[in-house]
Residue, then its C-alpha position, 0 to 999 in steps of 0.5 A: m187301913r192303909i193311907d197313901a199320901l200324894s203330893f202334887a206340883p201345880s198342873g195347868p190351871v190347878p194350883n194344888h196345895p203348897r204343903f199338904p198332900a192328898l190322903v187316900y184311906r183304903a177301907a176307911a168305913e163301912a160302904s154306906a152313906e149313913a156310915f160315912e156321915a156318922l164317921f165324918a160327924a163323929n170326927g168333927w167334919p160335918p157332912q154336907w152332901r151326897n152325890g158324885i164327883h164332877p167330870f172336869h178338873h176343879y179345886h176348892t179354895r175355901g175348904h179342905e174336903v173329904l170324899g167318902i165312897a159310899a157305893g160303887s167305884v170311881r177312877v179320879l185324876l187327882g192333882g190336875p191334868d198332870g196328876r195321878e189316876v187313883a181308883l177308889a172303891a166303896g168304903d174308901a175315902a180321899v182327903l183333899p187339901a184346898g187347891t187339890g185338883h180332882c176330876r172323875i174319869s169314870a164311875s160305876r153305876g150307882l156311885l155315891v159319894v159323901g162330902a164333908y168339910p171341917p167346921g167353918q170351911q166350905a166348897d167353892l167350885c174353881r176351874g180356872v187359873p187361880t188369882l193371887a188372892m186365891l193362892a193366898r187363901i189356899a196357903a192360909l187355910p189352916a190344917p183341920a183340928s181333926d182327921p175326918v176318919g179319926r186316924p192319928d196317922g192321917v191328917a194330924a200326922l201328915w199335915r203338920 
């Protein structure tokens, strides 16, 4: 499994994370919702939802997020309007630190994504310019205790 680390400067209304890169895991799991839910749960990231990815730039300030592509494929823009386009296929996962912008550009029919967060963290849907309090919340959110797919060379190594 290959892990790509992507760092972003602030872009438009998207703050991105000041220290942690977004991580893209290729072929992280078997391509099914059940496989991703079991993998995330086994690694201490309780699965929270099954759905898709919003077609507008947004970010979260109250939690780091992992997206497991359970079925289909998707092109996302990570990092806000000036970010980087990334193609994700069934079996891939993306770990987005709080503040990281993400937006669906296009998706195949049948796209299914599993989302999870570290214990005690959650998503809030943020679209506008962050306040100072939001920026402080993003910067203060600790790195999770575990990697959502169980890789020692992922979150544990790249977010310390």
